[in-house]
C-alpha positions in Angstrom: 10.4 -7.4 19.4 9.5 -8.0 15.7 7.2 -5.1 14.3 5.8 -5.4 10.8 5.7 -2.4 8.6 3.0 -1.3 6.2 3.8 0.8 3.1 1.1 2.8 1.4 1.9 2.0 -2.2 -1.2 2.6 -4.1 -0.6 6.2 -5.0 -1.6 7.4 -8.6 1.0 10.4 -8.5 -1.3 12.8 -10.5 1.3 15.5 -10.5 4.0 13.1 -11.7 2.0 11.3 -14.4 4.0 12.7 -17.3 7.1 11.4 -15.6 5.7 8.1 -14.4 4.4 6.7 -17.6 1.6 4.5 -16.2 3.5 3.6 -13.0 2.3 3.8 -9.3 4.1 6.7 -7.6 6.2 4.4 -5.3 7.8 3.0 -8.6 9.0 6.3 -9.9 12.4 5.9 -11.2 15.0 7.5 -8.9 18.6 7.3 -10.1 17.9 3.9 -11.8 15.9 2.3 -8.9 12.2 2.6 -8.0 11.6 4.9 -5.0 10.2 1.9 -3.1 13.6 0.2 -3.3 15.1 2.9 -1.2 12.2 2.7 1.4 12.7 -1.1 1.6 16.4 -0.9 2.0 16.1 1.7 4.8 13.6 -0.7 6.7 16.1 -3.7 6.1 18.8 -1.5 7.6 16.5 -0.8 10.6 15.9 -4.6 11.2 12.4 -4.9 9.8 11.7 -8.4 8.7 8.2 -8.3 7.4 6.6 -5.6 5.2 3.0 -5.4 3.8 2.4 -3.3 0.8 -0.9 -1.7 0.3 -1.4 -1.5 -3.4 -3.9 -0.3 -5.8 -3.2 1.4 -9.2 -1.0 -0.7 -11.5 -0.1 -3.0 -8.6 1.2 -5.6 -10.9 4.1 -3.4 -11.7 5.2 -3.6 -8.0 4.6 -7.2 -7.6 6.4 -8.0 -10.9 9.5 -6.0 -9.8 9.8 -7.1 -6.0 7.8 -10.4 -5.9 7.8 -11.8 -2.4 11.2 -10.9 -0.9 13.5 -7.9 -0.7 16.7 -9.5 0.6 15.7 -10.8 4.0 12.4 -8.9 4.1 9.2 -11.0 3.5 6.8 -9.0 1.2 3.0 -9.4 1.3 0.4 -7.4 -0.8 -2.9 -6.1 0.1 -4.9 -4.8 -2.7 -7.6 -2.1 -2.9 -10.2 -3.0 -5.5 -11.0 0.7 -5.7 -9.3 3.8 -4.1 -10.2 4.0 -0.5 -8.0 7.1 0.7 -5.2 6.8 3.1 -7.3 5.9 6.0 -9.4 3.3 4.1 -6.3 1.5 2.9 -4.8 1.4 6.3 -7.9 0.1 7.8 -8.2 -2.6 5.1 -4.5 -3.4 5.6 -4.3 -3.7 9.3 -7.1 -6.1 9.7 -4.9 -8.6 7.8 -1.8 -8.0 9.7 -1.4 -10.3 12.9 0.3 -7.6 15.1 -1.3 -5.0 17.3 1.6 -2.6 16.8 2.4 -1.7 13.2 4.8 0.7 11.6 2.9 2.7 8.9 4.8 4.6 6.2 3.7 6.7 3.2 5.1 5.4 -0.1 6.1 8.4 -1.5 8.3 10.0 1.2 11.5 9.0 2.5 12.5 9.9 6.2 15.8 8.8 7.9 14.6 7.7 11.2 15.9 5.3 13.9 13.3 2.7 14.3 14.4 1.4 17.6 14.2 5.0 19.0 10.9 5.4 17.4 9.6 2.2 19.0 11.0 3.1 22.4 9.3 6.5 22.2 5.9 4.7 21.3 5.8 2.4 24.4 2.4 2.8 26.2 0.9 5.0 23.5 -2.0 4.4 21.0 -0.4 6.4 18.2 2.9 8.1 17.6 3.8 10.4 14.5 7.1 11.3 13.3 7.5 15.0 12.7 10.2 16.8 10.6 11.2 20.3 11.0 11.1 22.2 7.7 12.1 25.7 6.9 10.7 28.2 4.4 8.0 25.8 3.1 4.7 26.6 1.5 3.8 23.2 0.5 2.8 21.7 4.0 0.3 22.2 6.7 2.1 22.3 10.1 1.6 20.4 13.2 1.3 22.3 16.5 2.7 20.5 19.6 3.1 21.1 23.2 5.8 19.1 25.0 5.5 15.6 23.3 1.9 15.7 22.3 0.0 17.2 19.3 -2.2 20.2 20.1 -3.5 20.9 16.5 -3.0 20.9 12.7 -2.7 24.0 10.5 -3.8 24.2 7.0 -1.4 24.9 4.2 -1.2 28.7 3.9 0.8 29.2 0.6 3.1 31.4 2.6 6.8 30.6 3.4 6.9 29.3 7.1 9.1 27.2 9.4 7.8 24.5 11.6 7.0 20.9 12.2 5.3 18.7 9.4 3.8 15.4 9.3 6.6 13.2 7.8 4.3 10.3 7.0 5.8 7.7 9.3 3.5 6.3 12.1 3.4 3.6 14.8 -0.1 2.7 15.5 -2.0 0.4 17.9 -4.3 -1.7 15.5 -7.0 -2.1 18.2 -7.2 1.6 19.0 -7.3 2.6 15.4 -10.1 0.3 14.2 -12.0 1.4 17.3 -12.1 5.0 16.3 -12.2 5.2 12.5 -15.2 6.6 10.6 -17.9 4.2 9.6 -17.4 4.9 5.8 -14.7 2.6 4.1 -13.3 5.5 2.0 -11.5 8.2 4.3 -8.3 10.2 4.7 -6.0 9.0 7.6 -4.9 12.7 8.1 -8.2 14.5 7.8 -10.8 12.2 8.9 -8.9 10.4 11.7 -5.9 12.3 12.9 -7.5 15.7 13.0 -10.7 14.2 14.6 -9.2 12.4 17.5 -6.2 14.5 18.7 -8.5 16.7 21.1 -9.8 13.5 22.8 -7.0 11.0 22.5 -3.3 11.9 22.9 -1.1 11.6 19.7 2.6 11.2 20.6 5.3 13.0 18.7 8.6 11.7 17.6 10.9 14.8 16.4 13.1 13.8 13.6 15.8 16.3 12.2 17.4 13.9 9.7 17.0 13.7 6.0 13.6 14.0 4.6 12.2 14.0 0.9 8.7 14.0 -0.5 8.7 13.0 -4.2 5.1 14.0 -4.9 5.9 17.2 -6.8 8.3 17.4 -9.9 10.8 19.7 -8.3 11.5 17.4 -5.4 11.3 14.3 -7.8 14.2 15.8 -9.8 16.1 16.8 -6.5 15.9 13.1 -5.5 17.6 12.1 -8.7 20.8 13.8 -7.6 20.6 13.0 -3.9 20.1 9.3 -4.3 22.4 8.9 -7.3 25.7 8.6 -5.4 24.1 6.3 -2.8 22.2 3.6 -4.9 25.0 1.1 -5.3 26.5 1.5 -1.8 25.2 -0.8 1.0 25.6 1.6 3.7 23.4 1.2 6.8 22.7 3.2 10.0 25.5 1.4 11.8 28.1 3.1 9.7 29.8 6.3 10.7 31.2 8.9 8.4 34.4 10.7 9.3 35.0 14.0 7.5 38.0 16.6 7.6 36.8 20.2 8.1 39.0 22.9 6.4 39.0 22.2 2.7 36.2 19.5 2.8 33.2 21.2 4.3 34.5 24.7 4.7 36.9 26.8 2.6 40.4 26.6 3.7 42.2 30.0 4.3 45.5 30.3 2.5 48.4 30.3 5.0 46.0 30.9 7.8 43.4 29.0 10.0 39.7 29.6 10.6 39.8 31.1 14.1 36.5 32.9 14.2 32.9 32.0 13.2 32.8 35.0 10.7 35.8 33.4 8.9 34.0 30.0 8.3 32.6 29.9 4.9 30.8 26.8 3.6 32.0 25.1 0.4 29.3 25.3 -2.2 27.0 22.1 -1.9 28.6 20.9 1.5 25.4 21.5 3.4 23.3 19.6 0.9 25.8 16.8 0.8 25.8 16.4 4.7 21.9 16.3 4.6 22.2 13.6 2.1 24.9 11.5 3.9 22.7 11.9 7.2 20.1 10.0 5.3 22.1 6.7 5.2 25.0 7.0 7.9 24.1 6.6 11.5 26.5 9.2 12.6 28.8 11.9 11.0 31.9 13.0 12.8 34.0 16.0 12.0 37.7 15.5 12.6 40.1 18.5 12.9 43.6 18.4 13.8 44.0 22.1 14.3 47.6 23.3 13.8 46.6 26.8 14.9 46.2 25.9 18.5 49.6 24.2 18.5 51.2 27.2 17.0 49.3 29.4 19.5 47.7 31.6 16.8 44.2 30.7 18.3 43.1 29.2 21.5 41.4 25.8 22.1 38.3 28.0 23.1 38.4 29.6 19.7 38.5 26.2 18.1 35.6 24.9 20.1 33.5 28.0 19.3 34.0 27.3 15.5 
């Protein structure tokens, strides 16, 4: 089943203007490539063949760089003549896309998700939204859920909280969407559509625990530079598996001893962040440990399994 994708690429990037130098936000330079490059590469790895770009501010910069193909992906451009909000941009675009099921992605966030699992979860639904679990965040409003469906939206509180956030990735039924949008042409997809319909119509959830980044603020823009730098030249896709050793690679190796208990396991500095980055491009990560301590009977196999 071939499903087209729509990327919302018309963002001005107000908080990044001093870094963007008159570029639309999805064209922000991340480790030598536009952020949009990484989004398209991920979609290519997921088997997407056709992408529509909703463009507005400085759209010519995007068209000049990517033109009409990204490797095997065909690119089409749908331009806003004036800002229409996220909802208005989606409404304008989907009317020109000849498919009733459309993958919609924000152009300033990257979420590592498995498209085939996402599509399978969406079967029989009008709208499915990807959610990412975030810890200790004061930047986002949270999404309340019960089972597989959304029960409400919480405003940003400014306090450090843990919870599920909207990851900016959706599968929508075009007919349903166009039948329930506001009458005005300029509106917010999040505020004026999602938050208005969830009580009356079910919004399905798709929970994702993989890599996520939002480059909309300077600190995460800078974080993305380091996290994408090592990956930009590698043609890795979600079919690849990364095998890692344990002691001395992800946790500190004990001198003349073995990690036998949880309290002895100490992460190597940067290992957790590296694993999060790798999880964004590899389909699986497998930790391989040939534990001599079991063979020497200084620890049991149960001890190893616990660690």
